[in-house]
C-alpha distance (Angstrom), angle and dihedral (degrees) to the residues before:
residue distance angle dihedral
M1 . . .
R2 3.79 . .
I3 3.80 119.5 .
G4 3.81 90.7 -119.4
E5 3.78 91.8 54.8
A6 3.80 92.0 48.3
I7 3.79 91.6 52.0
R8 3.79 91.7 50.4
R9 3.79 89.6 54.7
I10 3.78 94.6 57.3
D11 3.77 109.9 114.7
D12 3.81 111.6 -105.6
G13 3.78 90.2 -140.2
A14 3.79 90.9 57.9
I15 3.81 90.5 52.5
M16 3.81 91.7 49.7
K17 3.79 92.4 48.1
G18 3.79 90.8 48.9
A19 3.80 91.4 51.6
F20 3.79 90.4 45.9
Y21 3.80 94.7 54.5
L22 3.81 90.8 45.6
L23 3.81 86.6 56.1
L24 3.80 90.5 49.8
C25 3.80 91.1 53.6
A26 3.78 92.0 48.2
S27 3.80 91.5 47.4
A28 3.79 91.4 51.9
V29 3.81 90.5 52.3
F30 3.81 92.4 51.0
M31 3.81 90.8 46.8
V32 3.80 89.3 54.2
V33 3.79 91.7 50.6
D34 3.80 92.4 48.8
I35 3.81 94.1 47.0
R36 3.82 93.4 45.3
E37 3.78 90.7 50.9
M38 3.80 91.7 50.0
A39 3.77 92.2 44.8
T40 3.81 88.9 62.2
S41 3.81 94.9 44.0
E42 3.79 132.6 72.0
T43 3.81 94.4 -110.8
E44 3.77 125.7 98.2
L45 3.79 123.2 -108.7
P46 3.81 114.5 -86.2
G47 3.73 116.9 -99.8
F48 3.75 150.6 112.2
D49 3.76 123.4 -115.3
P50 3.81 113.6 -178.7
M51 3.81 91.2 -166.6
H52 3.81 90.8 67.6
E53 3.78 111.3 89.6
D54 3.81 91.9 -149.2
Q55 3.82 89.7 67.2
P56 3.83 129.0 63.8
V57 3.77 117.2 -106.0
L58 3.79 88.3 -125.1
P59 3.81 125.1 39.3
P60 3.81 114.7 -136.5
A61 3.79 120.1 -95.4
L62 3.79 120.0 -87.1
T63 3.80 106.4 -97.3
D64 3.81 138.2 158.5
G65 3.78 91.7 -123.8
V66 3.78 135.1 12.2
P67 3.84 113.1 9.5
A68 3.78 110.2 -98.5
A69 3.78 129.9 -143.8
P70 3.80 120.9 -111.3
P71 3.83 114.5 -85.2
V72 3.82 90.5 -110.7
Q73 3.79 129.4 17.7
P74 3.84 112.2 -123.1
S75 3.80 114.6 -115.1
S76 3.82 95.4 -133.9
P77 3.81 117.6 89.9
S78 3.80 119.5 -115.5
E79 3.80 93.8 -109.4
V80 3.82 90.2 59.9
L81 3.79 93.7 49.0
R82 3.83 92.7 45.8
Q83 3.79 94.6 56.3
P84 3.80 120.2 97.3
M85 3.80 109.0 -90.5
V86 3.80 115.7 -78.0
F87 3.80 129.5 -172.7
D88 3.79 128.3 -138.2
L89 3.81 126.3 179.2
K90 3.80 110.7 -135.1
P91 3.82 129.1 -169.0
G92 3.79 116.5 -73.9
G93 3.79 95.7 37.2
V94 3.81 94.4 -69.9
L95 3.81 115.3 149.1
L96 3.80 110.4 -160.6
A97 3.82 113.2 -147.6
E98 3.78 105.8 -166.7
G99 3.79 133.9 173.8
T100 3.78 137.3 26.7
I101 3.83 118.1 -26.2
D102 3.79 94.8 -118.7
L103 3.81 125.7 -177.2
G104 3.80 105.0 -74.5
A105 3.82 96.3 26.7
A106 3.81 91.2 115.8
G107 3.79 91.4 55.8
R108 3.82 92.4 51.0
F109 3.80 89.6 46.2
A110 3.81 91.4 52.6
E111 3.82 90.0 50.5
E112 3.81 90.4 49.7
I113 3.81 92.5 50.6
E114 3.80 90.6 47.0
A115 3.81 91.7 50.6
R116 3.81 95.9 44.5
G117 3.80 95.0 46.5
E118 3.79 114.6 174.8
Y119 3.81 94.2 -1.9
V120 3.81 94.0 83.9
K121 3.79 115.7 80.6
V122 3.81 102.9 149.2
V123 3.80 132.4 34.2
A124 3.81 110.4 -150.3
L125 3.80 112.9 -159.1
N126 3.80 130.0 -149.8
S127 3.78 107.5 163.8
P128 3.82 141.7 126.9
G129 3.81 89.7 -145.2
G130 3.79 131.8 -112.4
S131 3.80 133.7 165.3
V132 3.83 112.3 39.5
D133 3.81 93.0 -159.2
D134 3.80 91.7 53.9
A135 3.82 90.9 45.0
L136 3.80 91.0 53.4
A137 3.81 92.1 48.4
M138 3.81 92.2 49.3
S139 3.80 92.1 47.8
K140 3.81 92.6 50.7
L141 3.80 92.1 49.7
I142 3.81 91.5 49.6
R143 3.79 90.4 54.2
D144 3.84 93.0 43.4
K145 3.81 89.0 53.9
K146 3.82 91.6 44.8
L147 3.80 93.0 -125.1
D148 3.79 127.3 158.1
T149 3.83 124.7 -125.7
R150 3.78 131.1 -144.0
V151 3.81 140.4 -176.1
E152 3.77 107.5 -158.4
T153 3.81 129.5 -147.0
R154 3.86 110.2 -59.3
A155 3.80 90.9 -3.2
L156 3.80 117.3 132.1
C157 3.80 131.2 -124.6
A158 3.79 110.7 169.3
S159 3.80 142.5 150.7
S160 3.84 106.6 -0.1
C161 3.84 93.7 -1.7
P162 3.85 93.9 87.3
I163 3.82 86.9 60.9
V164 3.82 87.2 62.7
F165 3.81 90.6 43.5
A166 3.82 90.0 53.9
G167 3.81 90.7 64.0
G168 3.80 94.2 70.9
V169 3.78 119.6 105.6
A170 3.80 88.5 -143.4
R171 3.82 113.4 26.5
T172 3.81 120.9 -162.9
A173 3.79 129.6 -175.4
E174 3.79 110.0 -171.5
K175 3.81 123.4 -145.7
D176 3.83 111.6 -64.9
A177 3.80 93.7 10.5
V178 3.83 108.0 156.3
I179 3.81 110.6 -132.4
G180 3.79 126.3 164.8
V181 3.81 142.2 157.1
H182 3.79 138.6 -157.7
Q183 3.81 140.8 167.1
V184 3.78 121.8 -52.9
F185 3.78 107.6 -112.0
N186 3.78 141.4 -177.4
G187 3.79 105.5 -106.2
S188 3.78 93.4 -177.4
K189 3.78 120.6 114.1
N190 3.82 89.1 -140.4
R191 3.81 114.2 103.3
P192 3.81 109.7 -130.2
S193 3.77 125.3 -147.3
A194 3.78 117.9 -112.1
E195 3.83 89.7 -101.0
Q196 3.82 92.6 49.7
A197 3.82 91.0 46.5
M198 3.79 91.3 51.4
S199 3.80 93.2 48.4
S200 3.80 93.1 47.1
A201 3.81 94.5 46.1
Q202 3.79 94.5 48.1
S203 3.81 94.1 43.3
S204 3.81 96.1 48.3
T205 3.79 93.8 43.6
A206 3.80 93.0 48.7
R207 3.81 95.8 44.0
V208 3.80 94.2 51.5
A209 3.82 92.9 43.9
R210 3.81 92.2 48.7
H211 3.79 92.4 48.0
L212 3.81 95.0 48.8
D213 3.80 89.7 48.6
A214 3.81 90.5 51.1
M215 3.81 89.6 50.2
G216 3.82 90.2 54.7
I217 3.80 95.9 -109.5
G218 3.81 117.0 150.8
A219 3.80 118.7 -110.4
G220 3.80 91.1 -120.7
L221 3.81 91.8 76.3
W222 3.80 94.1 59.0
I223 3.80 93.3 40.3
N224 3.81 89.3 58.5
A225 3.79 90.3 46.1
L226 3.81 90.8 53.1
E227 3.80 90.7 50.7
T228 3.82 93.2 52.4
P229 3.85 119.3 83.7
P230 3.83 115.8 -126.1
D231 3.83 91.6 -111.4
R232 3.83 91.0 58.3
L233 3.79 134.9 54.4
Y234 3.79 131.4 -139.1
Y235 3.79 100.5 -140.8
L236 3.79 113.4 -148.9
T237 3.79 122.4 -133.9
P238 3.81 119.7 -148.3
K239 3.81 88.3 -106.8
K240 3.82 92.5 54.0
M241 3.79 92.6 45.5
S242 3.78 89.5 54.5
E243 3.80 92.4 43.7
F244 3.82 91.9 52.1
K245 3.85 90.2 44.1
L246 3.79 90.3 -121.7
T247 3.78 87.6 131.2
T248 3.76 120.4 45.6
T249 3.78 141.5 -172.5
A250 3.83 93.2 -141.3
V251 3.82 116.9 147.1
P252 3.83 113.6 -85.6
T253 3.79 118.4 -93.7
A254 3.81 92.5 -117.2
A255 3.81 90.3 59.6
K256 3.81 92.8 48.0
K257 3.81 93.0 51.8
S258 3.77 95.8 50.5
């Protein structure tokens, strides 16, 4: 077989995955450089914490010029979105998860799912994001329990919240749902060493990428997140959500369980 013929037979998906993981490695290196530089300066680490009142609940959109507002303003007031995440069972088996994904939110979510049992069929999200570790744990539990996820009209799912959203078997974003992603960042005030920064950057980047891949989400979602600074958001259009397989037309959970 000629070399040219062998190359043409390489699976396109394998090429895309190879390029994706090269980008992950490069992103981790740049994150280490940025964090190490800031660790030796007088400035704070980059980040976005919606629970702090001196920061907006939503970062501006990623633009080449002047920061732009989100495509749609969420209907919930800032004080609701800033609160630690709370859970409320609505009619029809919908569990509303609302507020910031604070440290410990995953544990409370697991307790809620355990207590509600078979009543919960859909997790509706309204959150500006927060703890990546808690978001990953919530997302994994949602998939383990074969639940669906939803972002309702003018509800918000930003930063680490789309990680939770990705756990749904069927994933629905209603008209004018506000969904956006950006880079994972270290929100701690502690200044890590270069070695700690490298370990944290590589671990967080790999864990999120591996999880999204396991959930069936296209690599394009995480690539755009990696390209977006933590003080900006890459807002997703319905077309992009479909293209990245973040939204799906899978059969509803209720039908699968019958």
